[in-house]
KOLPA-747387 format. One line per field, with one value per residue: residue in three letters; residue number from 1; x, y, z of N, C-alpha, C in turn. Coordinates in pm, whole numbers, padded with zeros to 5 digits, always signed. Layout:
residues N
rest <- (ala,...)
nr <- (NUM,...)
npx <- (X,...)
npy <- (Y,...)
npz <- (Z,...)
capx <- (X,...)
capy <- (Y,...)
capz <- (Z,...)
cpx <- (X,...)
cpy <- (Y,...)
cpz <- (Z,...)
//
This chain:
residues 247
rest <- (met,arg,arg,ser,his,ser,ser,gln,val,leu,ala,ser,ile,leu,val,asn,ala,val,tyr,glu,met,lys,asn,tyr,pro,ile,asn,leu,val,asn,thr,val,leu,ser,pro,leu,ser,phe,leu,val,val,ile,asp,phe,val,ser,lys,gly,ala,leu,ile,gly,gln,ala,ile,glu,gly,gly,leu,ile,met,ser,met,phe,gln,ser,gly,met,ser,leu,gln,gly,asp,ile,ser,his,leu,lys,asn,asp,phe,lys,leu,gln,asp,met,leu,val,ser,ser,pro,ala,ser,pro,ala,ala,tyr,val,ile,gly,met,ala,ala,ser,glu,ile,ile,tyr,asn,leu,pro,ala,leu,gly,ile,leu,ile,val,leu,met,gly,val,tyr,val,his,pro,gly,ala,phe,gln,ala,ile,glu,leu,gly,ala,ala,leu,phe,leu,met,phe,leu,thr,ser,ile,thr,ile,gly,phe,met,phe,ala,thr,leu,ser,ser,asp,ile,val,gln,ser,phe,ala,trp,ser,arg,leu,leu,thr,thr,ile,phe,thr,ala,ile,thr,pro,val,tyr,tyr,pro,ile,thr,tyr,ile,pro,phe,pro,phe,arg,tyr,leu,ala,tyr,leu,ser,pro,thr,thr,tyr,val,ala,glu,ile,met,gln,ser,val,ala,gly,ser,leu,asn,leu,ser,glu,gly,ala,val,ile,thr,asp,trp,ala,ile,ile,gly,gly,leu,ala,ala,val,leu,leu,val,val,val,ser,arg,asn,ala,arg,trp,lys,glu,ala)
nr <- (1,2,3,4,5,6,7,8,9,10,11,12,13,14,15,16,17,18,19,20,21,22,23,24,25,26,27,28,29,30,31,32,33,34,35,36,37,38,39,40,41,42,43,44,45,46,47,48,49,50,51,52,53,54,55,56,57,58,59,60,61,62,63,64,65,66,67,68,69,70,71,72,73,74,75,76,77,78,79,80,81,82,83,84,85,86,87,88,89,90,91,92,93,94,95,96,97,98,99,100,101,102,103,104,105,106,107,108,109,110,111,112,113,114,115,116,117,118,119,120,121,122,123,124,125,126,127,128,129,130,131,132,133,134,135,136,137,138,139,140,141,142,143,144,145,146,147,148,149,150,151,152,153,154,155,156,157,158,159,160,161,162,163,164,165,166,167,168,169,170,171,172,173,174,175,176,177,178,179,180,181,182,183,184,185,186,187,188,189,190,191,192,193,194,195,196,197,198,199,200,201,202,203,204,205,206,207,208,209,210,211,212,213,214,215,216,217,218,219,220,221,222,223,224,225,226,227,228,229,230,231,232,233,234,235,236,237,238,239,240,241,242,243,244,245,246,247)
npx <- (+01907,+02098,+01951,+01952,+02228,+02253,+02097,+02238,+02495,+02402,+02277,+02536,+02637,+02460,+02470,+02757,+02821,+02636,+02481,+02686,+02780,+02566,+02504,+02733,+02897,+03129,+03324,+03398,+03537,+03800,+03850,+03857,+04049,+04301,+04431,+04436,+04594,+04834,+04895,+04905,+05092,+05311,+05274,+05339,+05615,+05731,+05672,+05485,+05584,+05546,+05291,+05107,+05217,+05146,+04875,+04821,+04937,+04761,+04525,+04589,+04669,+04399,+04240,+04410,+04373,+04086,+04066,+04201,+04083,+03863,+03945,+03923,+03659,+03535,+03641,+03536,+03226,+03239,+03354,+03239,+02964,+02893,+02840,+02934,+02909,+02643,+02610,+02758,+02580,+02382,+02219,+02397,+02663,+03019,+03158,+02973,+02941,+03183,+03220,+03023,+03104,+03353,+03265,+03107,+03315,+03442,+03243,+03225,+03444,+03402,+03384,+03629,+03777,+03634,+03712,+03985,+03992,+03873,+04088,+04269,+04212,+04233,+04478,+04644,+04519,+04443,+04419,+04167,+04221,+04453,+04303,+04186,+04381,+04493,+04286,+04275,+04519,+04467,+04258,+04385,+04528,+04341,+04238,+04440,+04453,+04235,+04244,+04441,+04357,+04108,+04229,+04365,+04151,+04004,+04164,+04210,+04124,+04050,+03906,+04067,+04336,+04288,+04232,+04501,+04670,+04576,+04591,+04895,+04976,+04881,+05016,+05286,+05269,+05189,+05243,+05528,+05652,+05756,+05502,+05378,+05573,+05825,+06008,+06259,+06368,+06484,+06773,+07008,+07139,+06866,+06661,+06593,+06462,+06207,+06065,+05973,+05713,+05376,+05231,+05439,+05481,+05233,+05240,+05461,+05350,+05124,+05255,+05399,+05235,+05108,+05302,+05505,+05707,+05992,+06003,+06102,+05936,+05950,+05995,+05759,+05581,+05682,+05613,+05317,+05294,+05389,+05220,+04975,+05011,+05061,+04815,+04638,+04790,+04733,+04459,+04403,+04543,+04417,+04141,+04177,+04279,+04170,+04004,+03704,+03454,+03538,+03587)
npy <- (+07080,+07263,+07512,+07499,+07476,+07767,+07885,+07832,+07979,+08239,+08277,+08263,+08516,+08694,+08662,+08704,+08918,+09134,+09159,+09244,+09486,+09629,+09694,+09708,+09928,+10078,+09891,+09877,+10095,+10041,+09832,+09973,+10167,+10023,+09941,+10170,+10354,+10282,+10320,+10608,+10683,+10567,+10737,+10988,+10957,+10889,+11112,+11094,+10952,+10671,+10621,+10464,+10191,+10181,+10193,+09950,+09792,+09838,+09720,+09439,+09407,+09436,+09222,+09005,+09031,+09016,+08730,+08628,+08726,+08556,+08359,+08458,+08484,+08241,+08105,+08223,+08183,+07916,+07835,+08024,+08012,+07760,+07694,+07567,+07291,+07252,+07278,+07072,+06859,+06873,+06909,+07076,+07166,+07159,+07290,+07497,+07634,+07736,+07886,+08077,+08194,+08298,+08463,+08681,+08788,+08936,+09100,+09259,+09389,+09560,+09856,+09949,+09837,+09935,+10213,+10197,+10094,+10288,+10488,+10352,+10354,+10636,+10716,+10497,+10402,+10168,+09956,+09739,+09482,+09476,+09520,+09282,+09124,+09217,+09168,+08888,+08816,+08943,+08762,+08508,+08576,+08633,+08360,+08197,+08327,+08268,+07991,+07963,+08096,+07937,+07705,+07771,+07851,+07628,+07470,+07621,+07709,+07917,+08218,+08460,+08379,+08310,+08583,+08703,+08564,+08647,+08887,+08898,+08762,+08894,+09143,+09053,+08960,+09159,+09421,+09412,+09280,+09332,+09506,+09728,+09895,+09861,+09555,+09590,+09761,+09638,+09549,+09286,+09036,+09011,+09044,+08768,+08668,+08815,+08653,+08459,+08495,+08483,+08715,+08876,+08770,+08817,+09100,+09160,+09079,+09248,+09493,+09476,+09439,+09707,+09865,+09950,+09810,+09655,+09349,+09040,+08852,+08572,+08575,+08695,+08482,+08293,+08392,+08385,+08116,+08012,+08154,+08060,+07778,+07755,+07851,+07618,+07381,+07450,+07452,+07197,+07065,+07186,+07091,+06840,+06789,+06988,+07037,+06961,+06804,+06700,+06917)
npz <- (+15648,+15568,+15647,+15933,+15987,+15902,+16084,+16322,+16267,+16246,+16523,+16681,+16551,+16659,+16940,+16987,+16872,+16797,+17019,+17223,+17066,+17083,+17368,+17506,+17391,+17440,+17424,+17149,+17110,+17217,+17026,+16770,+16838,+16880,+16646,+16500,+16653,+16650,+16397,+16378,+16529,+16367,+16154,+16251,+16344,+16112,+15957,+15795,+15587,+15588,+15560,+15409,+15457,+15720,+15719,+15597,+15791,+16007,+15892,+15902,+16179,+16276,+16144,+16254,+16528,+16543,+16471,+16710,+16909,+16900,+17078,+17348,+17355,+17310,+17494,+17729,+17690,+17700,+17926,+18125,+18075,+18001,+17736,+17542,+17629,+17593,+17349,+17235,+17323,+17143,+16829,+16682,+16489,+16521,+16317,+16221,+16448,+16500,+16252,+16282,+16519,+16406,+16217,+16347,+16501,+16268,+16204,+16437,+16433,+16233,+16207,+16266,+16045,+15824,+15864,+15818,+15557,+15406,+15446,+15317,+15049,+15004,+15059,+14933,+14701,+14576,+14271,+14102,+14086,+14288,+14509,+14526,+14568,+14794,+14975,+14978,+15099,+15356,+15420,+15444,+15648,+15861,+15873,+15955,+16210,+16316,+16355,+16550,+16746,+16818,+16887,+17131,+17270,+17343,+17467,+17701,+18026,+18179,+18160,+18214,+18166,+17892,+17769,+17848,+17690,+17426,+17428,+17439,+17209,+17014,+17047,+17001,+16747,+16577,+16650,+16738,+16511,+16145,+16050,+16045,+15938,+15684,+15633,+15589,+15745,+15947,+16086,+15981,+16184,+16284,+16124,+16046,+16252,+16227,+16036,+16159,+16247,+16086,+16041,+15911,+15661,+15530,+15539,+15371,+15128,+15115,+15106,+14890,+14695,+14720,+14621,+14778,+14870,+14743,+14586,+14459,+14213,+14269,+14544,+14637,+14568,+14733,+14975,+14955,+14964,+15190,+15381,+15321,+15317,+15595,+15706,+15590,+15728,+15999,+16028,+15951,+16180,+16420,+16363,+16418,+16665,+16853,+17149,+17169,+17245,+17462,+17615)
capx <- (+02026,+02145,+01888,+01997,+02350,+02242,+02069,+02365,+02588,+02318,+02267,+02661,+02663,+02358,+02519,+02876,+02867,+02514,+02448,+02800,+02755,+02431,+02499,+02854,+02948,+03260,+03425,+03409,+03643,+03918,+03877,+03901,+04185,+04410,+04508,+04455,+04702,+04987,+04894,+04897,+05246,+05403,+05280,+05398,+05757,+05786,+05662,+05404,+05657,+05512,+05146,+05076,+05236,+05103,+04742,+04808,+04955,+04644,+04451,+04642,+04629,+04240,+04226,+04456,+04312,+03967,+04087,+04263,+03975,+03774,+04004,+03866,+03525,+03490,+03675,+03405,+03112,+03263,+03391,+03143,+02817,+02886,+02764,+02996,+02867,+02508,+02625,+02815,+02484,+02267,+02250,+02489,+02806,+03130,+03207,+02887,+02971,+03316,+03223,+02949,+03175,+03437,+03197,+03066,+03440,+03455,+03137,+03241,+03569,+03375,+03399,+03800,+03802,+03586,+03807,+04110,+03982,+03857,+04217,+04346,+04153,+04250,+04624,+04714,+04460,+04468,+04314,+04060,+04301,+04512,+04222,+04142,+04518,+04497,+04172,+04297,+04622,+04395,+04171,+04466,+04579,+04223,+04217,+04546,+04471,+04134,+04281,+04518,+04263,+04028,+04302,+04401,+04038,+03962,+04274,+04207,+03997,+04017,+03912,+04166,+04446,+04285,+04269,+04615,+04730,+04547,+04672,+05019,+05014,+04845,+05122,+05424,+05257,+05137,+05332,+05675,+05700,+05721,+05386,+05345,+05693,+05898,+06110,+06411,+06409,+06523,+06915,+07045,+07066,+06756,+06565,+06526,+06361,+06073,+05995,+05909,+05595,+05294,+05212,+05531,+05466,+05114,+05292,+05544,+05272,+05053,+05348,+05458,+05111,+05078,+05417,+05605,+05829,+06021,+06024,+06100,+05820,+05961,+05976,+05609,+05514,+05711,+05508,+05175,+05307,+05410,+05098,+04853,+05040,+05043,+04660,+04592,+04825,+04669,+04341,+04406,+04592,+04310,+04024,+04196,+04358,+04129,+03912,+03538,+03362,+03587,+03571)
capy <- (+07091,+07397,+07606,+07473,+07563,+07882,+07952,+07821,+08084,+08372,+08294,+08311,+08658,+08781,+08651,+08730,+09067,+09231,+09174,+09333,+09618,+09719,+09668,+09744,+10004,+10112,+09787,+09898,+10196,+09970,+09753,+10096,+10255,+09948,+09957,+10312,+10417,+10244,+10413,+10770,+10707,+10559,+10839,+11092,+10932,+10899,+11220,+11075,+10862,+10543,+10626,+10352,+10070,+10191,+10173,+09799,+09730,+09837,+09616,+09327,+09409,+09402,+09081,+08914,+09084,+08954,+08610,+08622,+08748,+08450,+08279,+08474,+08491,+08106,+08069,+08292,+08096,+07779,+07803,+08085,+07995,+07631,+07699,+07471,+07170,+07241,+07259,+06936,+06759,+06919,+06877,+07172,+07121,+07233,+07390,+07581,+07720,+07815,+07977,+08193,+08301,+08369,+08601,+08775,+08874,+09028,+09199,+09341,+09466,+09626,+10002,+09970,+09788,+10056,+10345,+10150,+10071,+10431,+10541,+10278,+10408,+10763,+10724,+10399,+10411,+09996,+09910,+09639,+09346,+09496,+09508,+09123,+09044,+09277,+09110,+08763,+08818,+08955,+08647,+08408,+08608,+08618,+08212,+08145,+08385,+08196,+07867,+07960,+08133,+07832,+07608,+07812,+07846,+07482,+07431,+07701,+07666,+08013,+08331,+08551,+08329,+08334,+08712,+08718,+08509,+08671,+09029,+08890,+08715,+09011,+09248,+08984,+08931,+09288,+09554,+09411,+09248,+09451,+09483,+09887,+09954,+09758,+09475,+09651,+09860,+09575,+09503,+09167,+08892,+09012,+09024,+08648,+08650,+08859,+08557,+08330,+08554,+08480,+08832,+08923,+08743,+08884,+09232,+09171,+09059,+09383,+09626,+09460,+09472,+09830,+09920,+10026,+09730,+09588,+09210,+08968,+08757,+08439,+08610,+08703,+08361,+08217,+08454,+08324,+07977,+07993,+08166,+07957,+07654,+07755,+07830,+07496,+07315,+07458,+07406,+07043,+07035,+07222,+06997,+06693,+06799,+07075,+06946,+06999,+06706,+06673,+07030)
capz <- (+15716,+15565,+15710,+16069,+15981,+15915,+16209,+16422,+16245,+16291,+16653,+16709,+16534,+16748,+17073,+17030,+16796,+16800,+17148,+17262,+17008,+17125,+17500,+17550,+17275,+17501,+17394,+17017,+17110,+17197,+16915,+16673,+16887,+16886,+16518,+16458,+16748,+16582,+16267,+16429,+16577,+16273,+16060,+16302,+16351,+15989,+15906,+15648,+15461,+15609,+15596,+15340,+15531,+15846,+15710,+15559,+15901,+16079,+15845,+15932,+16296,+16277,+16123,+16358,+16644,+16506,+16502,+16856,+17006,+16908,+17182,+17475,+17344,+17300,+17648,+17800,+17667,+17720,+18074,+18211,+18050,+17974,+17635,+17446,+17679,+17563,+17203,+17213,+17339,+17069,+16687,+16641,+16443,+16550,+16210,+16224,+16569,+16460,+16140,+16326,+16593,+16349,+16143,+16464,+16515,+16164,+16234,+16569,+16395,+16104,+16245,+16234,+15912,+15760,+15871,+15750,+15421,+15364,+15425,+15202,+14912,+15014,+15031,+14879,+14591,+14508,+14172,+14149,+14126,+14383,+14623,+14542,+14618,+14954,+15043,+14985,+15171,+15496,+15467,+15504,+15787,+15973,+15883,+16050,+16360,+16388,+16419,+16662,+16857,+16859,+16978,+17260,+17338,+17351,+17569,+17807,+18142,+18260,+18088,+18234,+18071,+17759,+17750,+17832,+17558,+17322,+17409,+17433,+17083,+16920,+17044,+16950,+16601,+16504,+16696,+16723,+16379,+16069,+15997,+16023,+15859,+15594,+15697,+15557,+15840,+16068,+16042,+15979,+16162,+16340,+16036,+16024,+16356,+16196,+15947,+16260,+16240,+15990,+15990,+15831,+15520,+15490,+15560,+15265,+15026,+15074,+15058,+14761,+14605,+14720,+14564,+14889,+14917,+14617,+14601,+14379,+14202,+14325,+14671,+14663,+14569,+14840,+15069,+14933,+14974,+15321,+15450,+15259,+15357,+15720,+15726,+15592,+15819,+16123,+16025,+16009,+16341,+16497,+16347,+16460,+16811,+16949,+17215,+17131,+17300,+17583,+17694)
cpx <- (+02089,+02096,+01923,+02129,+02364,+02197,+02167,+02474,+02507,+02313,+02421,+02687,+02593,+02433,+02652,+02909,+02756,+02484,+02549,+02790,+02674,+02449,+02627,+02944,+03091,+03369,+03474,+03517,+03775,+03950,+03928,+04036,+04292,+04495,+04544,+04569,+04834,+05032,+04956,+05060,+05345,+05423,+05350,+05544,+05800,+05734,+05571,+05457,+05600,+05351,+05068,+05103,+05175,+04937,+04740,+04843,+04814,+04529,+04489,+04635,+04486,+04214,+04291,+04385,+04156,+03968,+04117,+04131,+03867,+03818,+03932,+03723,+03452,+03526,+03563,+03292,+03119,+03269,+03280,+02999,+02793,+02815,+02805,+02951,+02741,+02513,+02675,+02684,+02374,+02320,+02359,+02612,+02901,+03162,+03091,+02919,+03068,+03300,+03138,+03023,+03278,+03389,+03138,+03206,+03483,+03356,+03160,+03353,+03523,+03418,+03582,+03819,+03744,+03676,+03929,+04085,+03946,+04025,+04296,+04311,+04203,+04403,+04698,+04671,+04489,+04373,+04248,+04135,+04388,+04419,+04195,+04273,+04539,+04389,+04206,+04395,+04554,+04307,+04253,+04489,+04483,+04206,+04331,+04524,+04325,+04161,+04378,+04433,+04165,+04109,+04313,+04258,+03981,+04044,+04251,+04100,+03986,+04011,+03993,+04304,+04410,+04274,+04406,+04714,+04690,+04598,+04831,+05050,+04967,+04949,+05245,+05386,+05244,+05197,+05469,+05719,+05690,+05610,+05345,+05440,+05745,+05998,+06250,+06461,+06499,+06651,+06933,+07136,+06923,+06637,+06493,+06444,+06221,+06005,+05944,+05760,+05503,+05287,+05326,+05530,+05341,+05157,+05365,+05441,+05188,+05144,+05386,+05332,+05102,+05224,+05505,+05706,+05860,+06090,+06024,+05965,+05841,+05956,+05831,+05556,+05556,+05645,+05389,+05184,+05309,+05264,+04986,+04887,+05016,+04919,+04608,+04633,+04762,+04532,+04329,+04425,+04481,+04186,+04039,+04227,+04261,+04010,+03787,+03465,+03400,+03592,+03461)
cpy <- (+07236,+07518,+07606,+07516,+07716,+07967,+07945,+07965,+08204,+08388,+08320,+08454,+08726,+08769,+08706,+08877,+09160,+09257,+09275,+09460,+09706,+09754,+09731,+09823,+10038,+10003,+09815,+10000,+10152,+09897,+09858,+10153,+10167,+09958,+10083,+10396,+10412,+10325,+10524,+10756,+10660,+10676,+10959,+11079,+10956,+11033,+11199,+10974,+10704,+10539,+10502,+10208,+10054,+10173,+09993,+09726,+09715,+09743,+09482,+09307,+09372,+09282,+08978,+08933,+08990,+08803,+08546,+08645,+08639,+08362,+08305,+08468,+08347,+08067,+08106,+08203,+07963,+07744,+07891,+08060,+07859,+07596,+07570,+07312,+07166,+07209,+07124,+06822,+06774,+06907,+06984,+07145,+07230,+07319,+07509,+07695,+07796,+07909,+08098,+08268,+08370,+08504,+08686,+08856,+08977,+09147,+09310,+09436,+09546,+09784,+10028,+09933,+09887,+10163,+10320,+10140,+10190,+10493,+10474,+10330,+10558,+10778,+10625,+10376,+10258,+10007,+09773,+09497,+09337,+09468,+09358,+09071,+09090,+09171,+08961,+08728,+08824,+08824,+08557,+08449,+08570,+08448,+08163,+08202,+08297,+08062,+07865,+07986,+08035,+07746,+07626,+07809,+07730,+07440,+07494,+07678,+07788,+08137,+08436,+08506,+08337,+08464,+08747,+08677,+08570,+08837,+09003,+08834,+08828,+09095,+09189,+08992,+09057,+09395,+09554,+09384,+09347,+09461,+09634,+09964,+09823,+09682,+09504,+09727,+09779,+09532,+09344,+09149,+08895,+09001,+08871,+08599,+08708,+08745,+08423,+08384,+08535,+08605,+08896,+08905,+08808,+09050,+09270,+09164,+09189,+09494,+09605,+09488,+09627,+09903,+09966,+09928,+09656,+09438,+09151,+08886,+08632,+08485,+08629,+08565,+08263,+08271,+08381,+08204,+07927,+08047,+08101,+07819,+07649,+07758,+07687,+07389,+07319,+07441,+07269,+06988,+07067,+07124,+06862,+06677,+06917,+06997,+07015,+06934,+06692,+06782,+07057)
cpz <- (+15709,+15629,+15874,+16076,+15986,+15999,+16316,+16385,+16282,+16441,+16723,+16680,+16626,+16883,+17093,+16934,+16843,+16930,+17227,+17209,+17062,+17277,+17567,+17428,+17310,+17432,+17244,+17014,+17129,+17086,+16780,+16714,+16875,+16765,+16466,+16545,+16699,+16473,+16279,+16456,+16459,+16194,+16110,+16290,+16213,+15905,+15779,+15579,+15465,+15619,+15523,+15394,+15641,+15837,+15669,+15697,+16006,+16049,+15878,+16063,+16359,+16245,+16197,+16472,+16647,+16538,+16656,+16923,+17008,+17041,+17330,+17457,+17379,+17441,+17731,+17797,+17716,+17871,+18172,+18196,+18015,+17827,+17539,+17497,+17636,+17395,+17164,+17210,+17253,+16922,+16614,+16587,+16487,+16467,+16202,+16336,+16544,+16357,+16166,+16418,+16525,+16264,+16231,+16493,+16422,+16170,+16343,+16529,+16258,+16115,+16214,+16113,+15828,+15733,+15776,+15589,+15339,+15325,+15340,+15057,+14906,+14983,+14952,+14716,+14505,+14380,+14200,+14183,+14227,+14504,+14645,+14621,+14766,+15040,+15063,+15090,+15342,+15531,+15510,+15646,+15879,+15986,+15964,+16214,+16415,+16448,+16526,+16778,+16924,+16938,+17106,+17356,+17416,+17480,+17698,+17906,+18222,+18174,+18094,+18149,+17944,+17691,+17739,+17719,+17451,+17305,+17382,+17284,+16978,+16918,+16975,+16799,+16517,+16543,+16698,+16597,+16280,+15969,+15961,+15964,+15780,+15672,+15669,+15669,+15968,+16008,+16047,+16112,+16234,+16254,+16007,+16131,+16319,+16101,+16030,+16272,+16107,+15933,+15899,+15679,+15470,+15446,+15413,+15151,+15003,+15062,+14958,+14666,+14599,+14640,+14662,+14911,+14746,+14647,+14467,+14326,+14271,+14481,+14735,+14646,+14676,+14958,+15070,+14974,+15121,+15389,+15418,+15330,+15508,+15788,+15716,+15675,+15951,+16118,+16023,+16146,+16421,+16483,+16411,+16601,+16899,+17020,+17250,+17248,+17460,+17672,+17792)
//
C-alpha cells in the first residue's frame, strides 16, 4: 500500500512538475519573476532599508503562489483531461493525489525558492533555530494556500475561472498586504484590515524572527496560533466538503 501511494505521488510530480519544466521552461520565468520583481521594487524604493523584509516577502509569495497554483493545475487536469474521473474510479487515494500535486508545486517553484533562500542567507543571516522557525512559518503558509487552492479547484468547472481566482487571491494576499514591508507602515484604522489575510501573520512571524519587527512574545504566539489554527480548520473543511467523487 505504501509503495502504491509513493507511486501515485511520484506520478503527480512527473506529470505536473517535471514534464512542464522540461517542455515549457518559459513558465519558470514567470514563477521566478513574480516574487523577485516585487523584491526589486521594494529594495529600490526603500534604498535597501527593507531588503530583509522584501526577501521574506518573496518567500511568502512563492509559497502562497505554489499553493494557489494547485487550483489551476488540478482544475486543468480535472476538466480538460478528465484525470480526476479516472482517479476516482481507480485504487488511487485522494490524499496521495493531493500530496503529489502539492509536492509538484514546490518542485516547480524550486528555482525561485533557491534564489530567495540564498539571498536570505546573504542579507539576513538566520541562525539554525531561526531557519527552522522561518521554515515552519512558510510550511503553514503553504498548507493554508494548498487547502484554499484545492477547494477552489474542486468547485471550479472552467480553467479560465481557476486561473483568474488564483491570480486574484495571490495578488491580494501577497502584494497588497504587508508581506514585503512591515505592518507598521500601514496607518490605523486600515491596519486592522491587513489582519484579514493569513499572510500577515506569517510575515509578522518571519520579520520578528529576523529581528526587523519588534513584537512582544504574546503577539508572536498569537500569530503562530492563528496561522496554525487556520491551516487546521481549512484542512478539516476541505477534507469534508471538497467535491472529489462528485467532480
